[in-house]
C-alpha positions in Angstrom: -41.3 25.7 -70.7 -39.5 28.9 -70.1 -39.8 31.8 -71.9 -38.4 35.7 -72.2 -41.1 38.4 -70.9 -40.4 41.2 -73.5 -42.5 43.6 -72.1 -41.1 43.1 -68.9 -37.7 43.0 -70.4 -36.9 39.7 -67.6 -35.5 36.4 -68.7 -37.7 33.6 -67.8 -35.7 30.8 -69.3 -33.9 30.0 -72.4 -35.7 31.6 -75.5 -37.7 27.9 -77.3 -37.3 26.4 -75.1 -33.6 25.4 -75.6 -30.0 25.3 -73.8 -27.4 26.9 -73.4 -29.3 30.8 -71.7 -26.5 32.8 -70.4 -28.1 35.4 -68.0 -25.5 38.4 -67.6 -25.5 40.0 -64.1 -27.7 42.6 -65.5 -30.2 40.9 -66.4 -29.8 40.2 -70.2 -30.6 36.5 -71.7 -28.6 35.4 -74.0 -29.7 31.8 -75.5 -27.5 30.5 -79.4 -23.8 28.9 -78.2 -22.1 31.4 -81.0 -23.9 34.2 -79.5 -23.1 33.7 -75.8 -19.0 32.9 -76.7 -19.2 36.0 -78.8 -20.7 37.8 -75.7 -18.1 36.3 -73.6 -15.1 36.7 -76.1 -15.9 40.3 -76.1 -16.5 41.0 -71.9 -13.3 39.4 -71.9 -10.8 40.7 -73.9 -10.2 37.2 -75.8 -7.4 37.5 -78.4 -9.0 33.9 -79.6 -11.3 37.3 -80.6 -9.2 40.3 -81.1 -10.7 43.9 -82.1 -10.1 43.7 -85.4 -13.8 43.9 -87.6 -12.2 41.3 -90.2 -10.5 39.2 -87.9 -13.5 38.4 -86.3 -15.6 38.5 -89.1 -13.3 35.1 -90.4 -13.8 34.0 -87.0 -17.3 34.6 -86.7 -18.1 32.8 -90.7 -16.6 29.7 -88.9 -18.6 29.8 -86.3 -21.9 29.9 -88.3 -20.3 27.5 -90.9 -20.2 24.8 -88.1 -23.9 26.0 -87.0 -25.2 25.4 -90.3 -23.4 21.6 -91.4 -24.9 20.9 -87.7 -28.2 21.6 -89.6 -28.1 20.2 -92.5 -25.9 17.5 -91.3 -27.8 15.3 -90.6 -30.3 14.9 -93.4 -27.8 15.9 -95.9 -23.9 15.7 -95.4 -23.5 12.3 -93.0 -25.7 10.3 -95.7 -23.1 11.7 -98.5 -20.6 10.5 -95.6 -21.8 7.6 -95.4 -21.8 6.8 -98.7 -18.4 7.8 -99.5 -17.2 5.6 -96.7 -18.7 2.8 -97.7 -17.6 3.0 -101.4 -13.9 3.4 -99.4 -14.6 0.2 -97.8 -16.0 -2.0 -100.7 -13.2 -1.1 -103.2 -10.9 -2.4 -100.6 
């Protein structure tokens, strides 16, 4: 399993054995999709991630909300959606 050597500040692969992982030219390891997206957008001065703090906060809120749904979806959201879909099918 890959790890990050904090004492030496060396990237030895993804933290927690997770991918994706971005290693910058400076050797900084960034994991988690949202962190990688924010880093790239900030580095490239993308119009999709503007410099206005309030706008960035709204973008971050949606990105984090989708991560939450991805985490809780399998145990909470998806069963509810499935039950709702079945109720619609049985009413027709």
